[in-house]
N, C-alpha and C positions, 0 to 999 in steps of 0.2 A: 836596876843594876847596870854597870857600865857596858858589859859585853853584849847586853841585849840590844844595844843601839847599833851593833854591827850587822853585817848582812846575814840574813837567815835563808836557808834553802827554801825554794818555793815548794809547797806541798799541796796537793789537791786531794780532798777527802769529801765524798757525797754525804749543813751544814755547810821536895826531894829531901827527900828528907833523910836524916841520918838516925840510926839507932831506933829508940822507942817511939820516935815521931811518926814512923811509917804507919798508915792506917790499915785496917782490916776490911775485907769485903763486906759491904753494907748488908744489913738484914733484909731479906726479901729479894735479893739479887738471884738471877738464874744460877744454878749450880755450876754450869760450865762457863760462866762469865766472870772473869777475875777483875777486881778493881784495879785502877791504874797503880795504886800503891803496891798491890800484890805483884803486879807485873814488873815494876821497876825497883822494888825494895833491894834485892841482892846486888844489882849493878850499882845503884846509888850508894849503898853502904860501902862497896868496894872503892868507888871513886873518892868518897870522903876520906877513907882511911889512907888511900894511896897519896892523895894530895897533901894530907896533913903530915905525912912522914917525909916529905921531900925536903932536902937541904940544898936549896938553889944556890946558896952562897958558895958552895964548893964546885959549882958547874964552871967549866972552863970556857966562858963566853965573855964578850965585852960587857962593861958595866951597864950600858943602856939596854942591851938585850936581856941581861939578868934582871934588871928592874922591871922590864915589860913582862917577863915570865912570872915574876913574883906577883905582879898586879893581876895577871890572869888567874893564878892560883887563889889569890885572895877573893877574886870575883866568884870563882867556883864555890869556895867555902861559904860566902855570903848567900849565894843562891841556894845551896843545899840546906842551909840553916834558917833562911828567912823567906825568900819568895816562894819556893816550891812547896813548902808545907801547906800554905794557904791554898794554892792552886790544886794540890792533891786532895785536900779536905773537901773542896767544892766538887771535884770530879767524883770522889768516892760517894758523896751524899746524893749524887744524881746519876745512878748507873745506866739509866736509859737515855740520857741526854748527851748529844755529841759535843756541843760548844764547850762545856767545862773540860772534857777530856782533851779536846783539841788545843785548848789553852796550855795544858800540860805538855802536849806534844810539841807545840811551837817553842816553848821554853827549853824543852829537852834538845831541840835542834841547835839552839844557841849554845847551850851547855856543851854539846858534843863538839861544836866548832872550836870553842876555846880550849877544851881538853886536847883536841887534835893538834892545835898550835903548840901547846906545851909539850906534848909527846914528841912532836917533830923536832923541837929544839933540844929535848933531852937526848934524842938519838944521836945528835951531832956532838954533844958536849958534856952530858951528865954521866955520872958513874953508871955502870951496867945495871945495878940493882934498880936505880930510879927509872932508867929507860925501859927495862923489862916490865916493871910494875905499871908504868903509865900505859905501855902498849897493851897489856892485859886488861886493864880497866877500860881502855878505849874500845876494845873488842866486845867486852861485856855490855858496855853502854850501847853500842851499835845494835847488838842482838835485842836488848830490851826496847830500844826505840822502834825497831821493826815490829816487835810483838805488840807494842802499844798502837802503832799505826794499823796493824791488821785488826786489832780489837775495835778501834774506832770505825774502820770500814765495815766490819761485820755488823756493828750496832746500827750504823746508818742504813745498811741494806735491810736489816730487820724492820726498822722503823718505816722505811719506804714500802716494804711489802705489806705491813699492817695498814698503812694509809690506802694503798691500792685495794686491799680487801674491803675496807670500810666503804670506799668510794663505789666499788662494784656492787656491794650489798645495798647501798642506798639507791643506786640506779635500778637494780632488780626490784626493789620494793616499790619504786615509783611506777615501773612498768607493769607490775602485777596488780596494782591498786586499780579498781574500776573507776571509770570517769563518771563524775556526777554532773548532770546537766543543771546549770544554774537557772532558776526561774526568777523572773522579776515581777514583783507584785506592785501594782499601782493602786493607791488608795484614792478613789475619787469622792470619798465622803459617803453619806447614807444614800441608799438607793432611792431614786425618785419614783413615786407611784404615778403611773400614767393617768392623765385627766380623763374622767368619765364623760362620755358624750351624752348630751341632753337632747332628747327628741322634742321638737316643738310641734304641737298640733294646732291646727287652725279650726276654731269653733265658729260655725255659722249659726247665728241666731235667726229663728223664724219670726217674722213680724206679722201681727194680725192685720187683715185688710181693713182699710178705713171704711166706715159706713157711708152710704150714698146719701148725700144731703137732700135729694129730691124724693127720697123714699120714706114713707111713713108707715108705721105699723098700726 
């Protein structure tokens, strides 16, 4: 949408629906953790009804300014009926995940900037009813935006605490586990039988004396 291309306030976080489109808190979510839709539903419904009832053609402003204000209102209406429903559905479906909720928060910042511009223009030139309605819707949207930001921050802190606990438990388990000495077995094949030593005996044969040739019996 056109107004999303304009400047968005920088937000650091630790990481719209109208009428029946607003979602309900997802099943399984913590009782004290509201879904983004539940947090924003009243304010967004108010913004939609207020901007839909404006009659900018009666504002006492130059034609170019009137045209710009009408374009801003049209952008708000398109965002409320088109872009934000999808973002909210993703955030509601992932209650423990920060990125989807932050995408809603970022879009909400842009929506707030455009509504602020329309409200400031109305204060100078619109009928009092339009100016008062826009100012009231702007305040409600600001409160809802802060609530969503707090919810995102709390979710990110809980997730970080869970990660720290798991990391500490893993380190404790490694420290408590006994160290096992690794033994290396070398296979040299079948054991060789030592060679038996053979004893050599020297046998001396006795020879009979030779008869004397000059002796006769």
